[in-house]
N, C-alpha and C positions, 0 to 999 in steps of 0.2 A: 407168164404168158405162154400160150401154146404155139407150137410151130405151124407154119403155113401148111395147109393141106390135111390137117388132122380133123376128124369128125366133129370135135367140140368147137371148132372155129366158127361155125355158122349155125349153131343150135337156135339162137334167137330168131334169126331171119327165116330159118326153115319152119319154125313154129308159127311165125307170123304169116308166112306164105300158105301154110296148111290151113290156118284159120280163115284167111281170105277165100281160099278155094272152097272150103266147106260152107261158109256162111254167106258168101256173096256170088262168086262166079258160077258155081254149079247149080244155083237156084234160078238163074235167069239165062235168057238167050241174048247174047251180045253180038250185034251185027257189025259194028265198026270199032276201030281202035279208039276213036275219040269217045264213044259211048262207054267203053270199058274203062278208059282212063278216068272219065268223070265219075263213074261208079266207085272206083278205088279211092279217088281223092275224097269223095263224100264220106266214104266209109272210115277213112283215116281221121278226118276232121270231125 
């Protein structure tokens, strides 16, 4: 197991975040938080 604060701790979540930003968030204009939340939830499911 890695120590807290090392770069390898959050590789999976950083890759997931990057994918969502590229494929979902940057392609649309999101006005409200609820709209963004719904888009992300639909993307995950």
